[in-house]
Biopython code that builds the backbone (N, CA, C, O; Angstrom):
import numpy as np
from Bio.PDB.StructureBuilder import StructureBuilder

atoms = [
    (1, "MET", "N", (27.059, 73.406, -38.288)),
    (1, "MET", "CA", (27.096, 72.036, -37.916)),
    (1, "MET", "C", (26.705, 71.829, -36.273)),
    (1, "MET", "O", (27.264, 72.428, -35.355)),
    (2, "ASP", "N", (25.719, 70.936, -36.141)),
    (2, "ASP", "CA", (25.529, 71.012, -34.768)),
    (2, "ASP", "C", (26.209, 69.691, -34.018)),
    (2, "ASP", "O", (26.951, 68.973, -34.689)),
    (3, "ILE", "N", (25.980, 69.414, -32.791)),
    (3, "ILE", "CA", (26.732, 68.235, -32.242)),
    (3, "ILE", "C", (26.308, 67.048, -32.788)),
    (3, "ILE", "O", (27.218, 66.245, -32.994)),
    (4, "ARG", "N", (25.164, 66.686, -33.093)),
    (4, "ARG", "CA", (24.659, 65.324, -33.602)),
    (4, "ARG", "C", (25.248, 65.200, -34.901)),
    (4, "ARG", "O", (25.533, 64.033, -35.171)),
    (5, "GLU", "N", (25.516, 66.032, -35.784)),
    (5, "GLU", "CA", (26.217, 65.617, -37.061)),
    (5, "GLU", "C", (27.538, 65.499, -36.897)),
    (5, "GLU", "O", (28.150, 64.752, -37.660)),
    (6, "LEU", "N", (28.267, 66.253, -35.810)),
    (6, "LEU", "CA", (29.615, 65.768, -35.509)),
    (6, "LEU", "C", (29.854, 64.450, -34.944)),
    (6, "LEU", "O", (30.904, 63.871, -35.220)),
    (7, "GLN", "N", (28.863, 63.838, -34.071)),
    (7, "GLN", "CA", (28.807, 62.688, -33.786)),
    (7, "GLN", "C", (28.440, 61.696, -34.595)),
    (7, "GLN", "O", (28.974, 60.631, -34.284)),
    (8, "GLY", "N", (27.655, 61.636, -35.610)),
    (8, "GLY", "CA", (27.529, 60.975, -36.655)),
    (8, "GLY", "C", (28.757, 60.924, -37.612)),
    (8, "GLY", "O", (29.110, 59.824, -38.036)),
    (9, "TYR", "N", (29.299, 61.836, -37.907)),
    (9, "TYR", "CA", (30.617, 61.813, -38.549)),
    (9, "TYR", "C", (31.603, 60.912, -37.784)),
    (9, "TYR", "O", (32.156, 59.890, -38.190)),
    (10, "GLY", "N", (31.694, 61.469, -36.684)),
    (10, "GLY", "CA", (32.743, 60.753, -35.808)),
    (10, "GLY", "C", (32.806, 59.140, -35.579)),
    (10, "GLY", "O", (33.802, 58.435, -35.417)),
    (11, "SER", "N", (31.299, 58.745, -35.619)),
    (11, "SER", "CA", (31.009, 57.503, -35.275)),
    (11, "SER", "C", (31.127, 56.810, -36.453)),
    (11, "SER", "O", (31.428, 55.625, -36.307)),
    (12, "PHE", "N", (30.943, 57.288, -37.841)),
    (12, "PHE", "CA", (31.129, 56.760, -39.032)),
    (12, "PHE", "C", (32.683, 56.664, -39.303)),
    (12, "PHE", "O", (33.013, 55.610, -39.845)),
    (13, "PHE", "N", (33.553, 57.426, -39.072)),
    (13, "PHE", "CA", (34.977, 57.342, -39.252)),
    (13, "PHE", "C", (35.631, 56.535, -38.255)),
    (13, "PHE", "O", (36.708, 56.017, -38.549)),
    (14, "MET", "N", (35.088, 56.346, -37.025)),
    (14, "MET", "CA", (35.705, 55.552, -36.057)),
    (14, "MET", "C", (35.237, 53.854, -36.358)),
    (14, "MET", "O", (35.880, 52.891, -35.939)),
    (15, "SER", "N", (34.153, 53.784, -37.062)),
    (15, "SER", "CA", (33.886, 52.444, -37.675)),
    (15, "SER", "C", (34.749, 51.986, -38.659)),
    (15, "SER", "O", (35.312, 50.891, -38.646)),
    (16, "ILE", "N", (34.846, 52.855, -39.525)),
    (16, "ILE", "CA", (35.818, 52.689, -40.605)),
    (16, "ILE", "C", (37.376, 52.278, -40.118)),
    (16, "ILE", "O", (38.086, 51.396, -40.600)),
    (17, "PHE", "N", (37.616, 52.997, -39.250)),
    (17, "PHE", "CA", (39.112, 52.828, -38.542)),
    (17, "PHE", "C", (39.094, 51.562, -38.042)),
    (17, "PHE", "O", (39.926, 50.727, -38.395)),
    (18, "LEU", "N", (38.249, 51.340, -37.273)),
    (18, "LEU", "CA", (38.220, 49.856, -36.414)),
    (18, "LEU", "C", (38.136, 48.752, -37.491)),
    (18, "LEU", "O", (38.832, 47.744, -37.361)),
    (19, "VAL", "N", (37.274, 48.909, -38.597)),
    (19, "VAL", "CA", (37.030, 47.786, -39.530)),
    (19, "VAL", "C", (38.669, 47.693, -40.188)),
    (19, "VAL", "O", (39.191, 46.580, -40.244)),
    (20, "VAL", "N", (39.319, 48.731, -40.603)),
    (20, "VAL", "CA", (40.524, 48.666, -41.163)),
    (20, "VAL", "C", (41.728, 47.813, -40.309)),
    (20, "VAL", "O", (42.543, 46.994, -40.732)),
    (21, "MET", "N", (41.492, 48.374, -38.851)),
    (21, "MET", "CA", (42.625, 47.669, -37.934)),
    (21, "MET", "C", (42.212, 46.133, -37.663)),
    (21, "MET", "O", (43.030, 45.287, -37.302)),
    (22, "LEU", "N", (41.022, 45.909, -37.851)),
    (22, "LEU", "CA", (40.711, 44.341, -37.664)),
    (22, "LEU", "C", (41.240, 43.686, -38.830)),
    (22, "LEU", "O", (41.990, 42.730, -38.633)),
    (23, "TYR", "N", (40.947, 44.076, -40.157)),
    (23, "TYR", "CA", (41.267, 43.334, -41.164)),
    (23, "TYR", "C", (42.977, 43.373, -41.034)),
    (23, "TYR", "O", (43.625, 42.330, -41.117)),
    (24, "GLY", "N", (43.555, 44.559, -40.842)),
    (24, "GLY", "CA", (45.149, 44.643, -40.615)),
    (24, "GLY", "C", (45.437, 43.661, -39.795)),
    (24, "GLY", "O", (46.420, 42.992, -40.112)),
    (25, "TYR", "N", (44.678, 43.268, -38.490)),
    (25, "TYR", "CA", (45.329, 42.389, -37.534)),
    (25, "TYR", "C", (45.147, 40.990, -38.107)),
    (25, "TYR", "O", (45.988, 40.124, -37.863)),
    (26, "ILE", "N", (43.876, 40.689, -39.004)),
    (26, "ILE", "CA", (43.951, 39.494, -39.636)),
    (26, "ILE", "C", (44.993, 39.026, -40.295)),
    (26, "ILE", "O", (45.585, 37.961, -40.123)),
    (27, "ILE", "N", (45.259, 40.156, -41.317)),
    (27, "ILE", "CA", (46.365, 39.730, -42.221)),
    (27, "ILE", "C", (47.781, 39.727, -41.446)),
    (27, "ILE", "O", (48.690, 39.182, -42.072)),
    (28, "HIS", "N", (48.041, 40.149, -40.431)),
    (28, "HIS", "CA", (49.348, 40.048, -39.748)),
    (28, "HIS", "C", (49.121, 38.583, -39.075)),
    (28, "HIS", "O", (50.069, 37.798, -39.067)),
    (29, "LEU", "N", (48.125, 38.287, -38.626)),
    (29, "LEU", "CA", (47.934, 36.759, -38.025)),
    (29, "LEU", "C", (48.323, 35.940, -39.232)),
    (29, "LEU", "O", (49.330, 35.238, -39.136)),
    (30, "TYR", "N", (47.682, 35.953, -40.281)),
    (30, "TYR", "CA", (47.738, 35.044, -41.302)),
    (30, "TYR", "C", (49.106, 35.021, -42.083)),
    (30, "TYR", "O", (49.494, 34.019, -42.684)),
    (31, "ARG", "N", (49.772, 36.149, -42.027)),
    (31, "ARG", "CA", (51.262, 36.206, -42.581)),
    (31, "ARG", "C", (52.193, 35.638, -41.634)),
    (31, "ARG", "O", (53.150, 34.976, -42.036)),
    (32, "SER", "N", (52.005, 35.827, -40.526)),
    (32, "SER", "CA", (52.989, 35.277, -39.547)),
    (32, "SER", "C", (52.848, 33.815, -39.417)),
    (32, "SER", "O", (53.892, 33.180, -39.269)),
    (33, "GLU", "N", (51.732, 33.178, -39.447)),
    (33, "GLU", "CA", (51.464, 31.837, -39.552)),
    (33, "GLU", "C", (52.046, 31.319, -40.801)),
    (33, "GLU", "O", (52.816, 30.362, -40.715)),
    (34, "LYS", "N", (51.803, 31.781, -41.845)),
    (34, "LYS", "CA", (52.260, 31.359, -43.022)),
    (34, "LYS", "C", (54.023, 31.131, -43.119)),
    (34, "LYS", "O", (54.617, 30.218, -43.692)),
    (35, "LYS", "N", (54.543, 32.181, -42.425)),
    (35, "LYS", "CA", (56.042, 32.570, -42.487)),
    (35, "LYS", "C", (56.368, 31.267, -41.439)),
    (35, "LYS", "O", (57.460, 30.739, -41.653)),
    (36, "GLY", "N", (55.695, 30.776, -40.515)),
    (36, "GLY", "CA", (56.059, 29.797, -39.525)),
    (36, "GLY", "C", (56.740, 30.377, -38.470)),
    (36, "GLY", "O", (57.621, 29.756, -37.876)),
    (37, "GLU", "N", (56.362, 31.708, -38.126)),
    (37, "GLU", "CA", (56.811, 32.190, -36.899)),
    (37, "GLU", "C", (56.110, 31.967, -35.688)),
    (37, "GLU", "O", (56.607, 31.988, -34.562)),
    (38, "ARG", "N", (54.727, 31.716, -36.031)),
    (38, "ARG", "CA", (54.090, 31.449, -34.818)),
    (38, "ARG", "C", (52.895, 30.282, -35.523)),
    (38, "ARG", "O", (52.477, 30.267, -36.681)),
    (39, "ASP", "N", (52.545, 29.363, -34.392)),
    (39, "ASP", "CA", (51.284, 28.471, -34.886)),
    (39, "ASP", "C", (50.222, 28.928, -33.961)),
    (39, "ASP", "O", (50.347, 28.637, -32.771)),
    (40, "TYR", "N", (49.156, 29.630, -34.369)),
    (40, "TYR", "CA", (48.065, 30.047, -33.785)),
    (40, "TYR", "C", (47.297, 28.988, -33.437)),
    (40, "TYR", "O", (46.696, 28.996, -32.363)),
    (41, "GLU", "N", (47.235, 28.145, -34.135)),
    (41, "GLU", "CA", (46.230, 26.917, -33.957)),
    (41, "GLU", "C", (46.423, 26.204, -32.588)),
    (41, "GLU", "O", (45.495, 25.626, -32.023)),
    (42, "LYS", "N", (47.722, 26.284, -32.075)),
    (42, "LYS", "CA", (47.950, 25.633, -30.803)),
    (42, "LYS", "C", (47.411, 26.501, -29.514)),
    (42, "LYS", "O", (47.219, 26.054, -28.383)),
    (43, "TYR", "N", (47.213, 27.871, -29.970)),
    (43, "TYR", "CA", (46.761, 28.546, -28.714)),
    (43, "TYR", "C", (45.325, 28.322, -28.832)),
    (43, "TYR", "O", (44.767, 28.658, -27.788)),
    (44, "GLY", "N", (44.551, 27.896, -29.680)),
    (44, "GLY", "CA", (43.032, 27.727, -29.476)),
    (44, "GLY", "C", (42.753, 26.352, -28.755)),
    (44, "GLY", "O", (41.600, 26.030, -28.468)),
    (45, "ARG", "N", (43.793, 25.583, -28.482)),
    (45, "ARG", "CA", (43.751, 24.181, -27.719)),
    (45, "ARG", "C", (43.856, 24.473, -26.212)),
    (45, "ARG", "O", (43.739, 23.598, -25.353)),
    (46, "ILE", "N", (44.117, 25.951, -25.926)),
    (46, "ILE", "CA", (44.283, 26.388, -24.456)),
    (46, "ILE", "C", (42.773, 26.319, -23.649)),
    (46, "ILE", "O", (42.639, 25.795, -22.543)),
    (47, "ALA", "N", (41.845, 26.852, -24.303)),
    (47, "ALA", "CA", (40.668, 26.783, -23.505)),
    (47, "ALA", "C", (40.052, 25.228, -23.554)),
    (47, "ALA", "O", (39.272, 24.844, -22.683)),
    (48, "LEU", "N", (40.444, 24.443, -24.567)),
    (48, "LEU", "CA", (39.930, 22.959, -24.280)),
    (48, "LEU", "C", (40.731, 22.015, -23.384)),
    (48, "LEU", "O", (40.262, 21.114, -22.688)),
    (49, "ASP", "N", (42.183, 22.411, -23.528)),
    (49, "ASP", "CA", (42.876, 21.452, -22.703)),
    (49, "ASP", "C", (43.477, 22.391, -21.575)),
    (49, "ASP", "O", (44.596, 22.890, -21.697)),
    (50, "ASP", "N", (42.692, 22.596, -20.506)),
    (50, "ASP", "CA", (43.167, 23.638, -19.442)),
    (50, "ASP", "C", (43.148, 22.726, -18.060)),
    (50, "ASP", "O", (42.272, 22.830, -17.201)),
    (51, "GLU", "N", (44.185, 21.883, -18.004)),
    (51, "GLU", "CA", (44.620, 20.953, -17.051)),
    (51, "GLU", "C", (45.791, 21.677, -16.217)),
    (51, "GLU", "O", (46.387, 22.619, -16.740)),
    (52, "VAL", "N", (46.073, 21.304, -15.116)),
    (52, "VAL", "CA", (47.407, 21.470, -14.543)),
    (52, "VAL", "C", (48.343, 20.557, -14.975)),
    (52, "VAL", "O", (49.532, 20.867, -14.901)),
    (53, "THR", "N", (48.043, 19.579, -15.375)),
    (53, "THR", "CA", (49.059, 18.590, -16.077)),
    (53, "THR", "C", (49.408, 18.524, -17.372)),
    (53, "THR", "O", (50.310, 17.772, -17.742)),
    (54, "SER", "N", (48.681, 19.365, -18.270)),
    (54, "SER", "CA", (48.592, 19.451, -19.605)),
    (54, "SER", "C", (50.049, 20.079, -19.983)),
    (54, "SER", "O", (50.628, 20.812, -19.181)),
    (55, "THR", "N", (50.571, 19.769, -21.168)),
    (55, "THR", "CA", (51.828, 20.198, -21.432)),
    (55, "THR", "C", (51.761, 21.561, -21.970)),
    (55, "THR", "O", (50.708, 21.843, -22.543)),
    (56, "PRO", "N", (52.927, 22.721, -21.885)),
    (56, "PRO", "CA", (52.789, 23.864, -22.491)),
    (56, "PRO", "C", (52.519, 24.097, -23.924)),
    (56, "PRO", "O", (52.784, 23.253, -24.780)),
    (57, "VAL", "N", (52.014, 25.193, -24.171)),
    (57, "VAL", "CA", (51.939, 25.357, -25.664)),
    (57, "VAL", "C", (53.225, 25.611, -26.315)),
    (57, "VAL", "O", (53.326, 25.128, -27.443)),
    (58, "GLU", "N", (54.317, 26.317, -25.823)),
    (58, "GLU", "CA", (55.613, 26.682, -26.305)),
    (58, "GLU", "C", (56.578, 26.030, -25.396)),
    (58, "GLU", "O", (56.434, 26.080, -24.174)),
    (59, "ASP", "N", (57.556, 25.422, -25.969)),
    (59, "ASP", "CA", (58.509, 24.463, -25.373)),
    (59, "ASP", "C", (59.422, 25.610, -24.932)),
    (59, "ASP", "O", (59.757, 25.421, -23.763)),
    (60, "LYS", "N", (59.934, 26.705, -25.430)),
    (60, "LYS", "CA", (60.816, 27.589, -25.139)),
    (60, "LYS", "C", (60.457, 28.612, -24.189)),
    (60, "LYS", "O", (59.363, 29.146, -24.374)),
    (61, "PRO", "N", (61.153, 28.998, -23.208)),
    (61, "PRO", "CA", (60.818, 30.047, -22.229)),
    (61, "PRO", "C", (60.828, 31.225, -22.846)),
    (61, "PRO", "O", (61.319, 31.207, -23.974)),
    (62, "ALA", "N", (60.378, 32.394, -22.390)),
    (62, "ALA", "CA", (60.068, 33.752, -22.921)),
    (62, "ALA", "C", (61.655, 34.388, -23.085)),
    (62, "ALA", "O", (62.068, 35.028, -24.053)),
    (63, "SER", "N", (62.341, 34.057, -21.972)),
    (63, "SER", "CA", (63.483, 34.905, -21.765)),
    (63, "SER", "C", (64.302, 34.145, -22.893)),
    (63, "SER", "O", (65.081, 34.925, -23.440)),
    (64, "GLU", "N", (64.351, 33.046, -23.330)),
    (64, "GLU", "CA", (65.179, 32.200, -24.350)),
    (64, "GLU", "C", (64.854, 32.851, -25.595)),
    (64, "GLU", "O", (65.748, 33.132, -26.393)),
    (65, "ARG", "N", (63.509, 33.141, -25.844)),
    (65, "ARG", "CA", (63.249, 33.582, -27.239)),
    (65, "ARG", "C", (63.833, 35.230, -27.265)),
    (65, "ARG", "O", (64.399, 35.554, -28.310)),
    (66, "GLU", "N", (63.743, 36.096, -26.365)),
    (66, "GLU", "CA", (64.272, 37.390, -26.401)),
    (66, "GLU", "C", (65.643, 37.398, -26.621)),
    (66, "GLU", "O", (66.229, 38.168, -27.382)),
    (67, "TYR", "N", (66.219, 36.395, -25.837)),
    (67, "TYR", "CA", (67.667, 36.499, -26.088)),
    (67, "TYR", "C", (68.336, 36.250, -27.559)),
    (67, "TYR", "O", (69.271, 36.850, -28.090)),
    (68, "LYS", "N", (67.424, 34.999, -28.109)),
    (68, "LYS", "CA", (67.726, 34.911, -29.409)),
    (68, "LYS", "C", (67.558, 36.003, -30.392)),
    (68, "LYS", "O", (68.386, 36.100, -31.298)),
    (69, "LYS", "N", (66.424, 36.963, -30.294)),
    (69, "LYS", "CA", (66.224, 38.152, -31.143)),
    (69, "LYS", "C", (67.158, 39.040, -30.937)),
    (69, "LYS", "O", (67.639, 39.611, -31.915)),
    (70, "GLU", "N", (67.683, 39.392, -29.424)),
    (70, "GLU", "CA", (68.632, 40.408, -29.466)),
    (70, "GLU", "C", (69.961, 39.915, -30.046)),
    (70, "GLU", "O", (70.636, 40.823, -30.531)),
    (71, "LYS", "N", (70.440, 38.816, -30.101)),
    (71, "LYS", "CA", (71.401, 38.123, -30.857)),
    (71, "LYS", "C", (71.633, 38.327, -32.243)),
    (71, "LYS", "O", (72.736, 38.509, -32.759)),
    (72, "LYS", "N", (70.529, 38.286, -32.819)),
    (72, "LYS", "CA", (70.268, 38.491, -34.215)),
    (72, "LYS", "C", (70.848, 39.776, -34.790)),
    (72, "LYS", "O", (70.684, 40.050, -35.978)),
]
sb = StructureBuilder()
sb.init_structure("model")
sb.init_model(0)
sb.init_chain("A")
sb.init_seg("    ")
for serial, (resi, resn, name, xyz) in enumerate(atoms, 1):
    if name == "N":
        sb.init_residue(resn, " ", resi, " ")
    sb.init_atom(name, np.array(xyz, "f"), 0.0, 1.0, " ", f" {name:<3s}", serial, name[0])
structure = sb.get_structure()
């Protein structure tokens, strides 16, 4: 086996690995949105509504969310 053949195999398996990771991430986003944990549609509006006076995406501060997770 020469280096070109190893590079070919490595490239193929890396591509398959990255596709599996991408689909896993998409499924994770879909499931968490269906459970109601987080609404990712709100985050899509950040690029469109980028003003200093615009309302925050989430009402709760991050420290409050972390405190509730630790309490459970």
